[in-house]
C-alpha positions in Angstrom: 23.5 -0.3 -19.5 20.1 0.5 -20.8 19.1 -0.4 -24.4 16.9 2.7 -24.5 17.1 4.7 -27.8 18.9 7.9 -27.4 17.8 10.6 -29.9 20.6 13.0 -29.1 22.5 13.9 -26.0 24.0 16.8 -24.3 27.3 18.2 -25.7 30.4 16.5 -24.4 28.6 13.3 -23.3 28.8 10.0 -25.2 25.7 8.1 -26.2 26.7 5.1 -24.0 27.1 7.4 -21.0 23.8 9.1 -21.8 22.1 5.7 -22.2 23.5 4.5 -18.8 22.3 7.7 -17.1 18.8 7.5 -18.7 18.4 3.9 -17.4 19.5 5.0 -14.0 17.3 8.1 -14.0 14.3 6.1 -15.2 14.6 3.8 -12.2 14.7 6.8 -9.9 11.7 8.3 -11.8 9.7 5.2 -11.1 10.8 5.3 -7.5 9.7 9.0 -7.1 6.4 8.4 -8.8 5.8 5.4 -6.6 6.9 7.2 -3.5 4.6 10.2 -4.0 1.6 7.9 -4.7 2.5 5.9 -1.6 2.8 9.0 0.6 -0.6 10.2 -0.6 -2.0 6.8 0.1 -0.7 7.0 3.7 -2.1 10.6 4.0 -5.5 9.2 3.2 -5.3 6.1 5.3 -3.7 7.0 8.6 -6.0 6.9 11.7 -5.5 7.2 15.5 -4.6 9.7 18.1 -1.8 11.3 16.0 -3.8 11.4 12.8 -3.8 15.1 12.1 -0.1 15.6 12.8 0.9 12.8 10.4 -1.8 13.6 7.8 -0.5 17.2 7.6 3.2 16.2 7.8 2.8 14.0 4.7 1.5 16.5 2.1 4.7 18.6 1.9 6.6 15.4 1.2 4.2 14.5 -1.6 4.7 17.9 -3.3 8.5 17.8 -3.0 8.7 14.2 -4.3 6.4 15.1 -7.3 8.8 17.9 -8.1 11.7 15.3 -8.0 9.8 13.2 -10.5 9.5 16.2 -12.9 13.2 17.0 -12.5 14.2 13.4 -13.2 12.0 13.2 -16.3 13.3 16.5 -17.6 16.9 15.3 -17.1 16.1 12.1 -19.0 14.7 14.2 -21.9 17.7 16.5 -21.7 20.0 13.5 -22.1 18.1 12.4 -25.2 15.9 9.8 -23.7 12.1 9.5 -23.4 10.9 9.4 -19.8 8.2 6.8 -18.9 5.6 7.9 -16.4 2.7 5.6 -16.9 1.4 3.4 -14.1 2.0 0.3 -16.2 5.7 1.1 -16.7 6.1 1.8 -12.9 4.6 -1.5 -12.0 6.3 -3.6 -14.7 9.8 -2.1 -14.2 10.0 -1.5 -10.4 12.1 -3.7 -8.2 10.1 -3.4 -5.0 6.8 -4.7 -3.7 3.6 -2.7 -3.6 2.9 -0.8 -0.4 0.6 -3.1 1.4 -0.9 -1.2 4.4 -4.4 0.2 4.1 -6.3 1.8 6.9 -4.0 1.6 9.9 -2.7 3.6 12.9 -0.2 6.3 12.3 2.7 4.4 14.0 2.2 1.4 11.7 2.3 3.6 8.6 5.3 5.5 9.9 7.1 2.2 10.6 6.4 1.0 7.0 7.5 4.4 5.6 10.8 4.0 7.5 11.5 0.9 5.4 10.2 2.6 2.2 12.5 5.6 2.7 15.4 3.3 3.6 15.0 1.6 0.2 14.6 4.8 -1.8 17.6 6.5 -0.1 19.8 3.4 -0.6 18.9 3.3 -4.3 19.4 7.0 -4.7 22.9 6.8 -3.1 23.8 4.0 -5.5 22.6 6.2 -8.4 24.8 9.1 -7.1 27.8 6.8 -7.2 27.2 5.8 -10.8 26.3 9.3 -11.9 29.4 10.7 -10.2 31.6 8.7 -12.6 29.7 10.0 -15.7 28.0 13.3 -15.2 28.4 15.9 -12.4 25.1 17.6 -13.3 23.0 14.4 -12.8 25.1 13.6 -9.7 24.3 17.1 -8.2 20.6 16.8 -8.9 20.5 13.4 -7.1 22.5 14.7 -4.2 20.0 17.6 -3.8 17.2 15.1 -3.8 18.8 12.9 -1.2 19.3 15.9 1.1 15.6 16.5 1.3 14.6 12.8 1.3 16.9 12.2 4.3 15.2 15.2 6.0 11.8 13.6 5.4 13.0 10.3 6.6 14.2 11.9 9.8 10.7 13.4 10.2 9.2 9.9 10.0 11.9 8.4 12.3 11.4 11.1 14.9 7.9 9.5 15.5 9.5 6.0 15.9 12.4 6.9 18.2 12.4 6.6 21.9 14.3 8.9 24.4 17.3 6.6 24.2 17.6 7.0 20.4 16.4 3.5 19.5 13.9 3.1 16.7 10.9 0.9 17.2 11.6 -0.5 13.7 15.1 -1.6 14.4 16.0 -4.8 12.6 12.9 -4.8 10.5 13.5 -5.8 6.9 10.0 -5.5 5.4 7.3 -2.8 5.6 4.9 -5.2 7.3 7.5 -6.2 9.9 8.3 -2.5 10.6 4.6 -1.6 10.7 4.0 -4.4 13.3 7.0 -3.4 15.4 6.1 0.3 15.3 2.4 -0.4 16.0 3.2 -2.5 19.0 5.8 -0.2 20.5 
């Protein structure tokens, strides 16, 4: 449970439940802020024969994920918390490594994004499970976000899949490993 100060909360919710949800939502807010910045970074740094397709595919993801960050921050405020959106809070409180690819071919970036989306989706699903026990409104918001995030993940994976349905990133556990596998496929 978060030790975050709760100024008030929504009617019918205990302060302890609100505090738990605020902590959970803050983690998701950091993830969405990090994801939209990472996606924009990829947008700027992809090169190679499929540059324009991937470059243009990424921007709608960026805009949608920015909207998720806003929704998460507003839900935190609704529950009586104070959302943190500063770069320092993201870096100091995140539980994942910095995206490490710079200028690279589209397949390498898409391979790395496969791992990034896998982590984000896994964490979002864990948050849904916790929220489901405490607040159907928060749970519903997170479910809606997962719906679109899974669609975006599929867009990425479609570039990594062969005709037999196998991903070039299969078995990769880090973004650099996935980037290498995808770039060499």
